C-alpha angles and dihedrals in degrees: 000000000000117000133175114246126193121220114198122187115220136179110251099245137106118290099018096106088047089052092050095047092045088056090056093043093050090052091051094247118148121225112223101175140342141191128191123210113198122217107170102255098026141019134216114223114202109203135188112197137168094247109034099170092049091046091051090055097047092047093051092044086057089059098255125133109243137160136190121230134176115240134170122253122190134179119223133170112277095239138112113287097007093115091048097045100035102036117012100043096047092047093047090048089051092048096245115151119217109219093187141334141188133184142208131185142199105216093199090059093046091225135108125212118216123200116204133187106199135181093236113037096183097049092041091052094047091046094051093043087056095045097044101031109177091001092073116099133216121236 
């Protein structure tokens, strides 16, 4: 359920995302998912990759500011209301705050994967393991 997510800080100008993703591609690192948060002069790019430790090093070696954070990733059915019933309601009931989230899906598998940055990783993980049971995935 826990996965390591990279957060890279980029200037908000053309070509910076291309530069970042080329660094990963040239290092043979596969991009699984990403999310960009805009903040006027810069952006934060959250990345899930197949080799997070290696990615952190190559991004830093390229002179970019980057950090590694543990987040939760869960798999739920790709159907209406699944995110609400299986993730949001249990976390709210347990008092776990979601700082941010993003999702990606594989239509052929009929499941969606949700990435969650929460304020209490331990409680969030226990809560979702209980709510999702065998439906939860490992990172």
